[in-house]
N, C-alpha and C positions, 0 to 999 in steps of 0.2 A: 654209409649211413651210421656206421659204428665208430667213426673217427671223432676225435676230440675237436671241439671248436677252438681254433688257435687264439681267437680274441679273448675267449673266456680263460683259457690257459694262461695267456700273457697277463691278463688282469690279475689272476690269482698269484702269479709269480711276483709281479711288481708290488702287489699289496703285501705279500709275505716279506719282501725285501724292506719295504717301508716300515712294517711292524717290527722287523728285526732291528733295523737301525734305530727306531724310536726307543725300543727296549734297551739297546746297548747304550745309547746316549743317557737314558734315565739311570741305568746302573752306574755308569761312569760318573755322572753328576752327583749321584747319591754317595758313592764312595769318596769322591773328592770333598764333598761337604762334610762328611764324617771325619776325614783325615784333617781337614782344615780346622774343624771345631776342636778336635783332640789336640792338635798342634798348638792352637791358641790357648786352650785351657791348661795344657801341661807343658809349658815352654821349658821349665827347668828340668823336668823329668825327661823330656825329649833329648836334651843335651847330654845327660848322663847315659841314656840308652844308646845314643848314636856313638859315643866314645867306646862303650862296651862292645858295640857291633863291630867297630873298626879293629878293636883288639882281638875279637873273636876270629876275624878273617885274616 
């Protein structure tokens, strides 16, 4: 009588996974959009910063 209903438990888990995936995709897409916009807007600055990064490492 006190056991969890496996169907409810499974639904909660799959829903959590779906929400986590959707959130991850949103974050990745958001970050990629910002990176692309910055790269497009600052092409010359990106070139100097990349050469400085290679010299740093």
